[in-house]
C-alpha positions in Angstrom: 93.2 164.6 80.0 93.9 168.0 81.6 93.6 167.7 86.0 90.4 169.2 85.3 88.9 166.1 83.1 88.7 168.5 79.9 89.8 166.6 77.1 91.9 168.2 74.4 91.1 167.6 70.8 93.7 169.2 68.8 94.9 168.3 65.2 93.1 165.2 65.0 89.5 166.7 64.6 90.4 169.5 62.8 88.5 168.4 59.8 90.5 170.9 57.3 89.5 168.3 54.5 86.2 167.3 53.5 84.6 165.4 50.5 83.0 168.8 50.0 86.6 170.0 48.9 86.3 168.6 45.8 83.3 170.4 44.3 84.4 173.4 45.9 88.0 172.7 44.0 86.1 172.6 40.9 84.4 176.0 41.1 87.0 178.3 42.5 90.0 176.2 40.2 87.7 177.3 37.5 86.1 181.0 38.5 90.2 181.9 37.9 91.0 179.9 35.4 88.1 181.9 33.7 89.5 185.0 34.2 92.8 183.7 32.9 91.1 182.7 30.1 89.5 186.2 29.8 92.5 188.0 30.5 94.6 186.0 27.9 91.7 185.9 25.3 90.9 189.9 25.4 94.7 190.7 25.1 94.8 188.5 22.2 91.8 188.5 20.3 91.3 192.5 21.0 93.9 193.9 21.0 96.1 191.5 18.7 98.8 191.7 21.7 101.6 188.2 20.4 100.1 185.2 22.3 102.8 183.2 23.5 104.5 186.9 25.1 100.9 186.8 27.1 101.2 183.5 28.1 104.8 183.3 29.0 105.2 186.5 30.4 102.1 187.7 31.4 100.1 184.6 32.8 102.8 183.0 35.2 102.6 185.8 37.7 99.5 186.4 37.3 98.9 182.5 38.3 101.5 183.1 41.0 99.3 185.8 43.3 96.1 183.1 43.6 99.1 180.8 44.6 100.3 183.5 47.1 97.0 184.3 48.4 95.5 181.2 48.7 97.7 179.4 50.4 97.4 182.4 52.9 93.5 182.1 53.1 94.1 178.1 53.8 96.5 179.0 57.1 94.1 181.2 58.1 91.4 178.8 58.1 93.7 175.9 59.6 94.3 178.6 62.2 90.4 179.2 63.2 89.7 175.8 63.6 92.5 175.2 66.0 91.9 178.0 68.0 88.0 177.7 68.1 87.7 173.3 68.1 85.4 173.8 65.1 85.6 171.2 62.6 83.5 173.3 59.8 85.7 176.2 59.7 85.5 177.2 55.4 88.4 179.2 53.8 88.3 182.6 52.9 88.4 181.8 48.7 90.8 184.1 46.7 91.3 184.8 43.7 91.7 187.2 40.2 89.5 190.3 40.7 87.5 190.1 37.6 86.1 193.6 37.4 90.1 194.1 37.2 90.6 192.2 34.6 88.2 193.9 32.8 89.8 197.5 33.4 93.6 196.1 33.3 92.7 194.7 30.1 90.4 197.5 28.3 91.5 200.8 30.7 95.3 200.4 31.3 97.2 197.2 29.0 95.4 197.8 25.9 95.1 201.1 25.6 99.2 201.2 26.2 99.8 198.7 23.6 98.3 200.5 21.3 99.9 203.9 22.0 103.2 201.9 21.6 102.9 200.7 18.5 101.3 203.9 17.6 104.7 205.0 19.0 106.4 203.4 16.4 107.3 200.3 18.6 107.2 196.4 17.2 104.3 194.4 18.7 107.0 193.0 21.1 108.2 196.0 22.1 104.9 197.6 22.8 103.7 194.5 24.3 106.8 194.8 27.3 105.9 198.4 27.2 102.4 197.1 28.3 103.4 194.9 30.4 105.9 196.9 32.1 102.6 199.6 32.6 100.5 196.6 34.0 103.0 195.3 36.4 103.4 199.2 37.7 99.4 199.3 38.8 99.8 196.1 39.8 102.0 197.1 42.4 100.3 200.4 43.2 97.3 198.1 43.8 98.7 195.9 46.3 100.8 198.9 48.6 97.3 200.9 48.8 95.3 197.5 50.0 98.2 197.2 52.2 97.9 201.0 53.9 94.2 200.2 53.6 94.3 197.3 55.3 94.2 198.3 59.2 90.9 200.8 58.7 89.3 197.1 57.5 87.8 196.5 60.3 86.6 200.2 61.6 84.6 200.4 58.2 83.2 197.1 58.8 81.7 197.8 62.0 80.3 201.0 61.2 78.7 200.2 58.0 75.2 198.0 57.9 75.0 194.6 56.8 72.9 195.8 53.7 75.5 198.2 52.7 78.4 195.6 52.6 75.9 193.1 51.1 74.4 195.1 49.0 77.3 196.2 47.2 78.2 192.6 46.9 75.0 191.6 45.4 75.4 194.3 42.8 78.5 192.7 41.6 77.5 189.5 41.7 74.2 190.0 39.7 76.5 191.9 37.1 79.8 191.1 36.9 79.5 187.7 38.0 76.4 186.5 36.6 75.2 188.6 33.5 78.8 189.3 31.8 79.4 185.4 31.8 76.1 184.5 30.7 77.0 186.5 27.2 79.7 184.2 26.6 77.5 181.4 27.5 74.4 182.2 25.4 77.4 182.9 22.6 77.7 179.1 22.7 74.0 178.0 23.9 73.8 174.4 23.7 77.1 173.8 25.0 77.0 176.7 28.1 73.2 176.1 28.9 73.7 172.6 29.0 76.7 173.2 31.6 74.5 175.6 33.3 71.6 173.3 33.9 74.6 170.7 35.3 75.7 173.4 38.0 72.2 174.2 39.0 71.1 171.4 39.0 74.0 170.1 41.5 74.8 173.7 43.4 71.5 175.5 44.0 68.5 172.2 43.6 70.9 170.0 45.4 71.0 167.0 43.0 73.0 164.0 43.8 75.1 162.5 40.5 75.4 158.8 40.0 78.9 157.9 42.5 78.8 161.2 44.4 80.4 162.8 41.1 81.2 166.6 41.4 78.9 169.0 40.1 81.5 171.0 38.1 83.5 168.4 36.8 80.9 166.8 35.5 79.4 170.1 33.7 82.5 170.9 32.4 83.1 167.3 30.9 79.2 167.3 29.6 80.0 171.0 27.8 83.1 170.1 26.3 82.0 166.7 24.6 78.5 169.0 23.5 81.4 171.5 22.4 84.0 169.1 20.5 80.9 166.7 19.1 78.8 169.9 17.9 82.3 171.1 16.0 83.4 167.5 14.6 80.1 167.9 12.7 80.7 171.4 11.1 77.9 173.5 14.2 80.4 175.0 16.4 84.0 176.8 17.0 85.7 174.1 17.8 89.6 174.9 19.4 89.9 178.8 20.9 93.1 180.4 22.0 94.7 180.4 18.6 95.4 177.7 15.8 99.2 177.2 17.0 99.3 174.2 19.6 101.7 174.4 22.8 104.8 172.8 22.2 104.4 171.0 25.8 105.3 172.0 29.6 107.5 174.9 30.3 109.1 176.4 33.7 108.3 180.1 33.8 108.1 182.4 36.3 109.4 185.4 35.6 111.3 187.8 37.4 111.2 191.4 35.6 111.7 194.1 38.3 115.2 194.7 37.4 114.8 195.8 34.3 111.4 196.8 35.2 113.3 199.4 37.7 115.6 200.7 34.3 112.4 201.1 32.1 110.5 203.2 35.3 113.3 205.5 35.8 112.7 206.5 32.2 109.0 206.4 32.0 107.4 206.7 35.4 105.0 209.5 34.1 103.9 207.3 31.7 102.8 204.7 33.9 101.7 207.4 36.3 98.7 208.1 33.6 97.0 205.2 34.8 97.2 205.4 38.5 93.6 207.1 38.8 92.1 203.9 36.8 94.0 201.3 39.1 93.1 202.9 42.1 89.6 202.7 42.4 89.6 199.1 41.5 92.1 198.3 44.4 89.4 200.7 46.4 86.2 198.1 44.9 88.6 195.2 46.0 89.0 196.8 49.6 85.3 197.3 49.4 84.9 193.5 48.0 87.3 192.0 50.9 85.0 194.3 54.0 81.7 192.4 52.2 83.2 189.1 51.7 84.1 189.2 55.6 80.7 190.1 56.5 79.6 187.2 54.1 81.7 184.4 55.6 80.7 186.1 58.9 77.1 185.6 58.5 77.6 182.0 57.3 79.9 181.2 60.5 83.3 181.8 59.9 84.0 185.3 61.2 87.7 186.2 60.2 89.7 189.3 61.0 89.1 191.9 58.5 92.5 193.8 58.7 94.2 190.6 57.9 91.9 189.4 55.0 92.9 192.4 53.0 96.8 192.9 54.2 96.6 188.9 53.1 95.2 190.0 49.5 97.1 193.0 49.1 100.1 190.8 49.7 99.8 188.4 46.9 99.2 191.3 44.8 102.5 192.7 45.4 104.6 189.0 45.2 102.7 188.6 41.8 103.4 191.7 40.5 106.8 191.2 41.0 106.9 188.1 38.9 105.3 189.8 36.1 101.3 189.6 37.9 99.3 192.2 36.3 95.5 191.6 37.8 95.1 192.1 41.1 93.7 189.3 43.6 90.7 189.6 45.9 88.4 187.5 48.4 86.1 185.9 46.4 82.9 186.5 47.2 81.6 182.8 47.1 82.3 181.5 50.5 78.3 181.4 51.5 78.3 178.9 48.5 82.0 176.6 49.0 80.4 176.6 52.7 77.0 175.1 51.4 78.9 172.5 49.2 80.7 171.6 52.5 84.2 172.4 51.9 87.1 173.3 54.9 90.4 174.4 53.6 91.4 171.6 51.3 90.2 173.7 48.1 92.0 176.3 48.4 94.9 174.2 48.7 94.3 172.5 46.3 93.1 175.6 44.0 96.3 177.5 45.1 98.5 174.7 43.7 96.6 173.7 40.6 96.3 177.4 39.5 99.9 178.9 40.7 101.6 175.6 38.7 99.2 176.1 35.7 101.0 179.3 34.9 104.2 178.5 36.0 104.5 174.9 34.4 102.2 176.1 31.5 100.1 173.9 31.4 97.7 177.1 31.5 98.5 177.3 27.7 96.3 173.7 27.2 93.7 174.8 29.2 93.6 178.3 26.8 93.6 176.6 24.1 90.8 173.5 24.5 89.1 174.9 27.3 86.0 177.1 25.6 84.5 180.1 28.1 80.8 178.7 27.9 81.8 175.7 29.5 83.4 177.4 32.3 81.8 180.5 32.9 78.5 178.3 34.3 79.8 178.4 37.8 79.8 182.1 37.7 76.6 182.1 37.1 76.3 179.8 40.2 78.4 181.8 42.1 76.7 185.4 41.4 73.1 183.1 42.3 74.0 181.8 46.0 75.6 185.4 46.8 72.3 187.8 45.7 70.3 185.0 47.8 72.6 185.1 50.5 72.8 188.8 51.0 69.0 188.7 51.1 69.2 186.2 53.8 71.1 187.6 56.4 70.3 191.2 55.9 67.1 192.0 58.0 63.8 192.2 55.8 63.0 195.9 56.7 66.4 196.7 54.5 65.6 194.4 51.4 64.7 198.1 49.4 68.0 199.3 50.6 69.9 195.9 48.9 67.5 196.3 46.0 68.9 200.0 45.6 72.6 199.3 45.8 72.0 196.8 42.5 70.6 200.2 40.2 74.2 201.9 39.6 75.4 198.3 38.4 73.1 198.4 35.9 74.4 201.8 34.8 77.7 200.5 34.0 76.0 197.2 32.7 74.8 199.8 30.3 78.1 201.5 29.9 79.4 198.2 28.8 77.2 198.0 26.1 77.6 201.5 24.9 81.5 200.8 24.7 80.7 198.0 22.5 78.3 199.7 20.1 79.3 203.7 20.3 82.5 203.2 18.1 80.8 200.9 15.2 78.5 204.1 14.4 81.9 205.5 13.2 80.6 209.3 14.5 83.0 210.6 17.1 81.2 212.1 20.2 80.4 215.4 19.1 78.6 214.2 16.1 76.1 212.3 17.9 72.6 214.3 18.3 72.1 216.0 21.8 69.7 213.5 23.2 72.1 210.7 23.0 75.4 212.6 24.4 73.5 213.4 27.2 72.3 210.2 28.0 75.6 208.5 27.2 77.4 211.4 29.6 74.4 210.4 32.5 75.0 206.6 32.2 78.8 207.0 32.2 79.0 209.3 35.6 76.1 206.8 37.3 78.2 203.8 36.1 81.8 205.6 37.8 82.6 203.8 40.8 79.6 202.2 41.2 80.3 199.9 43.9 81.2 202.5 46.2 77.8 204.2 45.0 75.8 200.8 45.7 77.7 200.9 48.9 77.3 204.8 49.7 73.5 204.4 48.8 72.5 201.0 50.5 73.8 202.3 53.6 72.1 205.6 53.4 68.5 204.0 53.1 69.4 201.5 55.9 70.1 204.0 58.2 67.1 206.2 56.9 64.7 203.4 57.8 66.8 201.9 61.2 65.9 206.1 62.3 69.4 207.0 62.2 68.9 210.1 60.3 72.6 211.8 61.7 74.1 208.7 60.3 72.4 208.8 57.1 73.4 212.6 56.4 76.7 211.5 57.5 76.9 209.0 54.6 75.4 211.5 52.0 78.3 214.2 53.0 80.7 211.1 52.3 79.6 211.0 49.1 80.0 214.4 48.2 83.5 214.0 49.0 83.6 211.8 46.8 82.0 212.6 43.9 83.9 216.0 44.5 87.2 214.3 43.6 85.7 211.7 41.3 85.6 208.7 43.0 82.1 207.5 42.3 80.1 209.7 39.6 82.9 211.0 37.3 82.4 212.1 33.3 85.5 211.0 32.6 85.3 207.4 30.6 87.8 205.9 32.8 86.5 207.3 35.9 90.1 208.6 36.9 90.6 210.3 40.2 90.8 213.9 39.7 90.6 217.5 40.8 86.8 219.1 39.9 89.0 221.6 38.2 90.7 219.0 35.7 88.1 217.0 35.7 86.2 220.0 34.1 89.1 221.1 32.1 89.5 217.5 30.3 85.5 218.0 29.3 86.2 220.9 27.9 88.8 220.1 25.6 86.6 216.9 24.6 83.8 218.9 23.4 81.9 217.5 26.5 81.3 220.2 28.9 77.9 221.3 27.5 76.7 218.1 27.6 77.4 217.4 31.3 76.5 221.5 31.8 74.6 220.9 35.3 76.4 217.3 36.2 79.7 218.3 36.4 81.9 217.8 40.0 80.6 220.4 41.5 76.6 219.5 41.0 77.3 216.2 42.0 78.6 216.9 45.2 76.2 219.7 45.9 73.6 217.1 45.4 74.7 214.5 48.0 75.4 217.9 50.4 71.7 219.1 49.7 70.4 215.8 50.7 72.5 215.6 53.9 71.0 219.0 54.9 67.4 218.1 54.2 68.2 214.9 56.2 69.5 217.0 59.3 66.0 219.2 58.8 64.2 216.6 58.5 65.5 215.2 62.3 65.1 218.3 63.6 61.2 219.2 62.4 60.0 215.4 61.2 58.3 212.9 63.6 60.6 210.0 63.6 58.4 206.6 62.8 57.8 203.7 64.7 60.9 201.2 64.6 59.2 199.0 62.0 59.8 195.0 62.8 61.6 192.6 60.2 58.0 190.9 58.8 56.3 194.5 58.9 54.7 194.5 55.2 55.6 196.9 52.8 52.2 199.1 52.0 52.6 199.8 47.9 
């Protein structure tokens, strides 16, 4: 007891491990394992990259990203609990970035592998070339995030919660919920059964006998149905290739010496993909700021620059050991806090996922665990984030959150177009003018949609709050971003380039006539015009009364 009579309760009262950590562990672990399955499955299945190379070279370093990042976040949570004396601190979840998984496969490593094979390299040499390019882009992502980390707190202070959480809602609904739903629907009996258990236990809060974790029960039931159907010829059975893993293996590549030799002669090849990697990194920075805001709304106020710096450091470490997917703070903090999790779930996830790659038992997970059984946890996380975004935002800002979701729909449409159009066998120039215009417009609306969502929601929230100068400044920032292709790029991979270079590439591809009035110059001018109109409105218009949160919206 202190002289003043105050009792100090330190480590014994931390409560960093709780029963809720078990449920949260299965949720976060399955989320990360799902991304690893997604990456390996697409590289092997869609691009025919050698399976053993992907599992033995790319997976270990990628898993190490999760090990390092979640260990840091575990320490941050324990430190906050000690500093504040609170027993309910929940660690920020960290994992592999799902949009970057798609981007790294379809826009970086997959094309690099195909290009190397077309140049005459055999499959193994082409895979190594693609791997080195993936490492280069992951290193660039980590460095970019470390450079941007000091400014993250400033961004969080000036951007309204509707802007931050609105872009988060767009990600939750489109990427985290809908895209995994496609894999669940592809095997509906097992997939929907697992999803029903997840929703019943996590969303509706039903308790299973003997308090069995809902995520574990969902996987077990889904697996039982999956393999029962396969036994009677009504299901796909084993996935990930016919060959079985030989056993456990210790693999933690350190390719940096060979990579440096490769980079000296192939740095130009790597730089071609930088305009793809940087926007993906920028999206994780915005997402990290969103996640910090989301955690703060749930009661855990983490230092935003440290959150961003930690994920940047984890990305760098993973890249040094062959990792090809960047890390990001996951937006499920409110969901895990609602489960009663503390810091034990991030520690357990770090160890399980990290050693799955290093010791090689991920090979068995890849073989035995179907995506339809793993991905239902993503649906729950997406729903929880969207619901929390509305709960933590003033009611008057609800339209801003909804507006933030609109650009994400264009991204969803673009994914569908990317799958369907190549099947027609027609080059872009052979499509009808109306179809080409529709595809080009969808491409531009989808380009940088996370940043677009943030800008649009911020603009509308500022406008609702009668801060018309701030709303105008937001649109001017949108004009700068559109000018350089951060948003609304007309190029398929949405690279950041000077507007003149973008127009030249469009002309070379025969697409300039399709987007004649939607070049970077036009998009920048559009945002600038909106900014000017807002300033005119501020000068001549009458400021409305500040609406209350419970004021109904007339329709």
